[in-house]
ZADRENTI-455470 format. One line per field, with one value per residue (C-alpha): residue number from 1; residue in three letters; chain; z, x, y. Coordinates in steps of 0.5 Angstrom, whole numbers, plus 500, padded with zeros to 3 digits. Example, Ala and Ser with C-alpha at 12.3 -4.5 7.8 and 13.67 -1.06 7.14 Angstrom:
2
nr: [1, 2] $
rest: [Ala, Ser] $
kette: [A, A] $
Z: [516, 514] $
X: [525, 527] $
Y: [491, 498] $
This chain:
434
nr: [1, 2, 3, 4, 5, 6, 7, 8, 9, 10, 11, 12, 13, 14, 15, 16, 17, 18, 19, 20, 21, 22, 23, 24, 25, 26, 27, 28, 29, 30, 31, 32, 33, 34, 35, 36, 37, 38, 39, 40, 41, 42, 43, 44, 45, 46, 47, 48, 49, 50, 51, 52, 53, 54, 55, 56, 57, 58, 59, 60, 61, 62, 63, 64, 65, 66, 67, 68, 69, 70, 71, 72, 73, 74, 75, 76, 77, 78, 79, 80, 81, 82, 83, 84, 85, 86, 87, 88, 89, 90, 91, 92, 93, 94, 95, 96, 97, 98, 99, 100, 101, 102, 103, 104, 105, 106, 107, 108, 109, 110, 111, 112, 113, 114, 115, 116, 117, 118, 119, 120, 121, 122, 123, 124, 125, 126, 127, 128, 129, 130, 131, 132, 133, 134, 135, 136, 137, 138, 139, 140, 141, 142, 143, 144, 145, 146, 147, 148, 149, 150, 151, 152, 153, 154, 155, 156, 157, 158, 159, 160, 161, 162, 163, 164, 165, 166, 167, 168, 169, 170, 171, 172, 173, 174, 175, 176, 177, 178, 179, 180, 181, 182, 183, 184, 185, 186, 187, 188, 189, 190, 191, 192, 193, 194, 195, 196, 197, 198, 199, 200, 201, 202, 203, 204, 205, 206, 207, 208, 209, 210, 211, 212, 213, 214, 215, 216, 217, 218, 219, 220, 221, 222, 223, 224, 225, 226, 227, 228, 229, 230, 231, 232, 233, 234, 235, 236, 237, 238, 239, 240, 241, 242, 243, 244, 245, 246, 247, 248, 249, 250, 251, 252, 253, 254, 255, 256, 257, 258, 259, 260, 261, 262, 263, 264, 265, 266, 267, 268, 269, 270, 271, 272, 273, 274, 275, 276, 277, 278, 279, 280, 281, 282, 283, 284, 285, 286, 287, 288, 289, 290, 291, 292, 293, 294, 295, 296, 297, 298, 299, 300, 301, 302, 303, 304, 305, 306, 307, 308, 309, 310, 311, 312, 313, 314, 315, 316, 317, 318, 319, 320, 321, 322, 323, 324, 325, 326, 327, 328, 329, 330, 331, 332, 333, 334, 335, 336, 337, 338, 339, 340, 341, 342, 343, 344, 345, 346, 347, 348, 349, 350, 351, 352, 353, 354, 355, 356, 357, 358, 359, 360, 361, 362, 363, 364, 365, 366, 367, 368, 369, 370, 371, 372, 373, 374, 375, 376, 377, 378, 379, 380, 381, 382, 383, 384, 385, 386, 387, 388, 389, 390, 391, 392, 393, 394, 395, 396, 397, 398, 399, 400, 401, 402, 403, 404, 405, 406, 407, 408, 409, 410, 411, 412, 413, 414, 415, 416, 417, 418, 419, 420, 421, 422, 423, 424, 425, 426, 427, 428, 429, 430, 431, 432, 433, 434] $
rest: [Met, Ser, Asp, Glu, Asp, Ser, Met, Asn, Gln, Pro, Ala, Gly, Ala, Ala, Asp, Pro, Lys, Ala, Val, Phe, Leu, Arg, Arg, Glu, Ser, Asp, Val, Arg, Gly, Tyr, Cys, Arg, Ser, Phe, Pro, Ala, Val, Phe, Ser, Arg, Ala, Lys, Gly, Ala, Thr, Leu, Trp, Thr, Glu, Asp, Gly, Lys, Ala, Cys, Ile, Asp, Phe, Leu, Ala, Gly, Ala, Gly, Thr, Ile, Asn, Tyr, Gly, His, Asn, Glu, Pro, Val, Ile, Lys, Ala, Ala, Val, Val, Glu, Tyr, Leu, Ala, Gly, Asp, Gly, Ile, Leu, His, Ser, Leu, Asp, Leu, His, Thr, Gln, Ala, Lys, Arg, Ala, Phe, Leu, Glu, Glu, Phe, Glu, Arg, Thr, Val, Leu, Leu, Pro, Arg, Gly, Met, Asp, His, Lys, Val, Gln, Phe, Pro, Gly, Pro, Thr, Gly, Thr, Asn, Ala, Val, Glu, Ala, Ala, Phe, Lys, Leu, Ala, Arg, Lys, Ala, Thr, Lys, Arg, Gln, Thr, Ile, Leu, Ala, Phe, Thr, Asn, Ala, Tyr, His, Gly, Met, Thr, Leu, Gly, Ala, Leu, Ala, Ala, Thr, Gly, Asn, Thr, Phe, Ala, Arg, Ala, Gly, Ala, Gly, Leu, Pro, Leu, Leu, Gly, Thr, Ala, Phe, Ala, Pro, Tyr, Asp, Gly, Trp, Asn, Gly, Met, Ser, Ser, Ala, Ala, Cys, Leu, Ala, Gln, Leu, Glu, Arg, Leu, Leu, Thr, Asp, Ala, Ser, Ser, Gly, Leu, Asp, Leu, Pro, Ala, Ala, Val, Val, Leu, Glu, Gly, Val, Gln, Gly, Glu, Gly, Gly, Ile, Asn, Val, Ala, Ser, Ala, Glu, Trp, Leu, Arg, Gly, Val, Glu, Ala, Leu, Cys, Arg, Arg, Leu, Gly, Ile, Leu, Val, Ile, Val, Asp, Asp, Ile, Gln, Ala, Gly, Cys, Gly, Arg, Thr, Gly, Ser, Phe, Phe, Ser, Phe, Glu, Pro, Ser, Gly, Ile, Lys, Pro, Asp, Ile, Ile, Leu, Leu, Ser, Lys, Ala, Ile, Gly, Gly, Ile, Gly, Met, Pro, Met, Ser, Leu, Val, Leu, Met, Arg, Pro, Glu, Leu, Asp, Leu, Trp, Lys, Pro, Gly, Glu, His, Asn, Gly, Thr, Phe, Arg, Gly, Phe, Asn, Leu, Ser, Phe, Val, Ala, Ala, Thr, Ala, Ala, Leu, Gln, His, Tyr, Trp, Arg, Asp, Asp, Ala, Phe, Met, Arg, Gln, Val, Ala, Ala, Lys, Ala, Gly, Val, Val, Arg, Thr, Arg, Leu, Gly, Ala, Leu, Arg, Glu, Gly, His, Pro, Ala, Ala, Gly, Phe, Thr, Val, Arg, Gly, Arg, Gly, Leu, Met, Gln, Gly, Leu, His, Cys, Pro, Asp, Pro, Ala, Leu, Ala, Ala, Arg, Ile, Ser, Lys, Gln, Ala, Trp, Gln, Asp, Gly, Leu, Ile, Ala, Glu, Arg, Ser, Gly, Pro, Glu, Asp, Glu, Val, Val, Lys, Val, Met, Pro, Pro, Leu, Thr, Ile, Ser, Asp, Asp, Glu, Leu, Gly, Arg, Gly, Leu, Asp, Ile, Leu, Gly, Gly, Ala, Val, Gly, Lys, Ala, Leu, Ala, Gly] $
kette: [A, A, A, A, A, A, A, A, A, A, A, A, A, A, A, A, A, A, A, A, A, A, A, A, A, A, A, A, A, A, A, A, A, A, A, A, A, A, A, A, A, A, A, A, A, A, A, A, A, A, A, A, A, A, A, A, A, A, A, A, A, A, A, A, A, A, A, A, A, A, A, A, A, A, A, A, A, A, A, A, A, A, A, A, A, A, A, A, A, A, A, A, A, A, A, A, A, A, A, A, A, A, A, A, A, A, A, A, A, A, A, A, A, A, A, A, A, A, A, A, A, A, A, A, A, A, A, A, A, A, A, A, A, A, A, A, A, A, A, A, A, A, A, A, A, A, A, A, A, A, A, A, A, A, A, A, A, A, A, A, A, A, A, A, A, A, A, A, A, A, A, A, A, A, A, A, A, A, A, A, A, A, A, A, A, A, A, A, A, A, A, A, A, A, A, A, A, A, A, A, A, A, A, A, A, A, A, A, A, A, A, A, A, A, A, A, A, A, A, A, A, A, A, A, A, A, A, A, A, A, A, A, A, A, A, A, A, A, A, A, A, A, A, A, A, A, A, A, A, A, A, A, A, A, A, A, A, A, A, A, A, A, A, A, A, A, A, A, A, A, A, A, A, A, A, A, A, A, A, A, A, A, A, A, A, A, A, A, A, A, A, A, A, A, A, A, A, A, A, A, A, A, A, A, A, A, A, A, A, A, A, A, A, A, A, A, A, A, A, A, A, A, A, A, A, A, A, A, A, A, A, A, A, A, A, A, A, A, A, A, A, A, A, A, A, A, A, A, A, A, A, A, A, A, A, A, A, A, A, A, A, A, A, A, A, A, A, A, A, A, A, A, A, A, A, A, A, A, A, A, A, A, A, A, A, A, A, A, A, A, A, A, A, A, A, A, A, A, A, A, A, A, A, A, A, A, A, A, A, A, A, A, A, A, A, A, A, A, A, A, A, A, A, A, A, A, A, A, A, A, A, A, A, A] $
Z: [637, 645, 646, 648, 641, 638, 641, 639, 632, 627, 623, 618, 621, 620, 626, 625, 632, 633, 633, 638, 643, 641, 642, 645, 652, 657, 659, 653, 655, 650, 645, 650, 650, 643, 640, 632, 628, 625, 618, 617, 620, 617, 622, 627, 624, 624, 620, 622, 617, 615, 614, 620, 621, 628, 631, 635, 642, 645, 640, 642, 650, 647, 643, 636, 638, 630, 628, 624, 618, 619, 612, 613, 618, 614, 608, 612, 615, 608, 605, 610, 609, 602, 602, 607, 613, 619, 623, 629, 632, 640, 642, 636, 633, 627, 622, 624, 632, 630, 626, 632, 638, 634, 632, 640, 642, 637, 638, 645, 649, 647, 647, 654, 657, 658, 659, 660, 657, 654, 655, 651, 656, 651, 647, 653, 658, 663, 661, 662, 669, 671, 669, 672, 679, 678, 677, 682, 687, 685, 685, 692, 695, 698, 696, 697, 691, 693, 689, 689, 690, 683, 680, 674, 672, 669, 670, 671, 678, 680, 676, 679, 686, 684, 681, 686, 683, 687, 681, 678, 684, 685, 679, 682, 686, 691, 695, 692, 695, 695, 695, 699, 697, 699, 697, 690, 689, 690, 693, 697, 696, 699, 697, 694, 700, 705, 700, 701, 708, 709, 704, 708, 715, 712, 710, 716, 722, 725, 727, 720, 718, 712, 710, 706, 699, 693, 689, 688, 681, 679, 673, 671, 669, 671, 666, 668, 675, 673, 669, 675, 674, 678, 680, 678, 686, 688, 683, 685, 692, 691, 687, 693, 698, 694, 693, 701, 703, 697, 694, 686, 682, 677, 672, 668, 662, 658, 657, 658, 654, 647, 647, 650, 655, 651, 652, 650, 657, 662, 667, 663, 665, 673, 671, 675, 673, 674, 675, 671, 665, 662, 655, 651, 647, 643, 642, 637, 632, 629, 634, 633, 640, 644, 650, 653, 660, 660, 666, 669, 666, 673, 674, 668, 673, 669, 667, 660, 659, 667, 664, 657, 653, 646, 643, 645, 638, 634, 628, 625, 631, 631, 624, 626, 632, 628, 622, 628, 631, 625, 622, 628, 633, 629, 631, 636, 630, 632, 640, 638, 634, 640, 644, 640, 640, 647, 648, 644, 648, 654, 652, 649, 656, 660, 656, 658, 665, 665, 660, 665, 672, 676, 673, 677, 672, 672, 667, 668, 664, 660, 653, 649, 655, 658, 661, 664, 671, 673, 680, 678, 675, 672, 668, 665, 663, 659, 656, 653, 651, 647, 644, 641, 638, 635, 632, 637, 641, 648, 654, 661, 667, 674, 681, 679, 671, 672, 668, 660, 657, 651, 648, 640, 636, 637, 629, 629, 624, 626, 623, 626, 633, 632, 630, 635, 641, 638, 638, 646, 647, 644, 648, 654, 653, 651, 658, 662, 659, 659] $
X: [659, 657, 650, 652, 655, 649, 644, 648, 648, 644, 638, 640, 647, 650, 648, 641, 639, 641, 634, 631, 637, 636, 628, 625, 624, 629, 624, 625, 627, 627, 631, 637, 637, 637, 640, 638, 633, 629, 626, 621, 619, 616, 614, 619, 624, 626, 631, 635, 636, 643, 640, 642, 637, 634, 630, 625, 624, 620, 614, 612, 612, 607, 603, 605, 602, 601, 608, 610, 605, 602, 599, 591, 591, 594, 590, 584, 586, 589, 582, 578, 582, 582, 574, 574, 572, 570, 576, 574, 567, 567, 562, 558, 555, 560, 560, 567, 565, 559, 564, 569, 563, 560, 567, 569, 563, 563, 570, 572, 566, 561, 566, 568, 561, 562, 557, 561, 559, 565, 567, 572, 575, 581, 587, 591, 592, 592, 586, 582, 586, 583, 576, 576, 578, 573, 567, 569, 569, 562, 559, 562, 562, 569, 575, 581, 584, 588, 594, 600, 608, 611, 605, 605, 598, 600, 603, 597, 596, 590, 594, 601, 598, 597, 604, 609, 616, 619, 622, 616, 612, 617, 615, 608, 611, 605, 602, 599, 593, 587, 591, 594, 599, 599, 604, 604, 604, 611, 613, 620, 620, 613, 609, 602, 599, 603, 601, 594, 594, 597, 592, 586, 589, 590, 583, 580, 584, 580, 587, 591, 589, 587, 580, 575, 577, 573, 577, 583, 587, 592, 596, 596, 603, 607, 611, 614, 615, 619, 615, 612, 607, 601, 599, 592, 592, 593, 588, 583, 584, 584, 578, 574, 577, 574, 567, 567, 568, 564, 571, 571, 576, 580, 585, 589, 591, 594, 600, 599, 592, 590, 594, 601, 601, 598, 591, 587, 586, 592, 587, 584, 587, 585, 578, 577, 571, 574, 569, 573, 578, 582, 585, 590, 596, 595, 588, 589, 592, 598, 600, 593, 591, 586, 583, 577, 574, 570, 565, 559, 553, 551, 557, 555, 553, 556, 551, 551, 558, 560, 567, 569, 575, 576, 579, 575, 572, 579, 576, 582, 583, 576, 578, 585, 582, 577, 581, 586, 580, 577, 584, 587, 582, 576, 579, 585, 590, 594, 594, 597, 603, 604, 605, 610, 614, 613, 616, 622, 623, 623, 628, 633, 633, 633, 639, 642, 641, 644, 650, 652, 651, 655, 651, 645, 640, 633, 627, 621, 614, 609, 607, 611, 612, 618, 625, 632, 632, 640, 641, 646, 642, 649, 649, 642, 644, 651, 647, 641, 647, 651, 644, 643, 650, 649, 642, 637, 632, 631, 629, 629, 624, 624, 625, 632, 632, 635, 630, 632, 625, 624, 617, 617, 611, 606, 607, 615, 617, 621, 627, 627, 625, 632, 636, 634, 635, 642, 644, 641, 645, 651, 650, 650, 657, 660, 657, 659, 666, 667] $
Y: [474, 475, 477, 484, 485, 482, 487, 493, 490, 495, 491, 487, 485, 478, 475, 471, 472, 479, 482, 477, 479, 486, 486, 480, 480, 476, 472, 467, 460, 454, 458, 459, 451, 450, 457, 457, 460, 455, 455, 449, 443, 436, 430, 429, 434, 441, 444, 451, 456, 454, 447, 443, 437, 436, 431, 433, 430, 436, 436, 443, 441, 436, 440, 437, 430, 429, 431, 438, 440, 433, 433, 431, 436, 441, 440, 441, 448, 450, 448, 452, 458, 458, 457, 464, 460, 464, 465, 468, 468, 469, 463, 464, 458, 456, 450, 449, 448, 444, 439, 439, 438, 432, 429, 429, 427, 421, 419, 421, 422, 416, 411, 412, 413, 420, 425, 431, 438, 442, 449, 453, 458, 460, 458, 456, 451, 456, 459, 452, 451, 458, 456, 450, 453, 458, 453, 448, 454, 456, 449, 447, 454, 452, 456, 451, 448, 442, 440, 436, 436, 437, 440, 444, 448, 454, 461, 465, 467, 462, 456, 458, 458, 450, 450, 447, 450, 455, 459, 459, 461, 467, 470, 472, 478, 477, 472, 466, 464, 459, 453, 447, 441, 434, 429, 426, 419, 416, 423, 423, 415, 414, 408, 410, 407, 412, 418, 416, 415, 422, 425, 422, 425, 432, 432, 428, 431, 437, 440, 439, 446, 445, 447, 442, 443, 445, 440, 436, 438, 433, 430, 423, 423, 430, 433, 439, 436, 430, 425, 422, 417, 416, 409, 406, 405, 412, 415, 410, 412, 419, 419, 415, 419, 425, 422, 420, 428, 431, 434, 435, 431, 435, 432, 436, 432, 438, 435, 428, 427, 426, 420, 422, 416, 411, 412, 418, 421, 419, 416, 411, 405, 407, 407, 413, 418, 425, 431, 436, 434, 439, 439, 443, 443, 437, 438, 443, 438, 441, 446, 451, 454, 451, 449, 445, 444, 438, 438, 433, 436, 438, 442, 447, 452, 458, 464, 466, 470, 469, 466, 468, 470, 473, 468, 462, 461, 460, 456, 454, 450, 447, 445, 442, 438, 435, 433, 430, 426, 423, 421, 418, 416, 413, 406, 403, 403, 409, 407, 400, 404, 409, 403, 400, 406, 407, 400, 402, 408, 404, 399, 403, 408, 401, 399, 406, 405, 398, 400, 406, 403, 408, 414, 412, 413, 411, 411, 414, 415, 412, 412, 417, 421, 418, 420, 419, 421, 423, 424, 429, 435, 438, 431, 432, 439, 436, 430, 435, 440, 435, 432, 439, 439, 432, 434, 432, 437, 434, 438, 437, 437, 436, 440, 441, 440, 433, 429, 428, 428, 423, 426, 426, 427, 421, 419, 419, 415, 409, 411, 418, 415, 410, 416, 420, 415, 414, 421, 421, 415, 418, 424, 420, 417, 423, 427, 422, 422, 429] $
């Protein structure tokens, strides 16, 4: 049945996707790559309503850090609901929020010597980005936000202005202002030193045309930009330059944070100390909407109510996030497990590269945020499509969707991980043969 035929079917027609095609906006995206109706999920596996099992290497674009329906987190949420806990509270004090803040302070901030304050700007990552940009401009009395090539920071206008992708930017429908761009580490084959030198020249040359920015915003590992990893050298160089010139450093860890790259924050191995840090996606535990802006105390310049949002107090997110922190972050056992799984992924992707030298594959990423870069974007599309047909959900990213991403839940079992990588390997062989 064609999409057009499905759209003309009456309610209750045989096609299980009919109502989506008939009523849901054409803006829908992931469902085009993975066209099924899903009914349940557990761990790193989803099932369609007709019973097909699919291993999940998408993980809600990084949101499902701890697996679908993780039992400890789910139990905390169910208990809270059953006890008539407060669900919506704006920015009122609640027991659930207090428990989260105390646990976040205990397990994340204090062990890392961080004195950052916490703002709840709203449920999504782009809410955090918008709040951070406003705060940086307020603190410095400067307007420009400097972003980097291949950056992705969100789809609202301020965040979109700092996003590099031409297709995404075109959707704004008006000029995107207040930002400038510089080369991300390794862009176009440049060395870290060359990227830093160009950045310094842009910021210090009186004829570069770039006004001194309020802040730079960067991702420790670029997800949508193609699984590009920033070196410790580059991150330290950016920070040093910003300190010298009085520019704030914002790290967008919305996709790469919460353990995704092998440490709670993606930038931890570099030793830098950002002024503002953004979290969302996985901080909500099992997909609960939540975002955070972490800021150095002296930057907390907001007047009461100066930045707000109706859903900045969704208490189920506090409950889920608290349970996740308590269960996974009280010691380093979880990160050791992630490191072991990341090593398996690196080895298996490396074997695909070595086993198909003519394809020109390269392996990118860190932790459980890795990818297989294909010089031919059409090949990446064939691999993803074949993997889906064989029972694996693996999306693509990069300027031309040329990177097949391996981004499963961090809790994926060894069996699920192995089977998923087997499917991926088979899909590579079939895509090359076809």
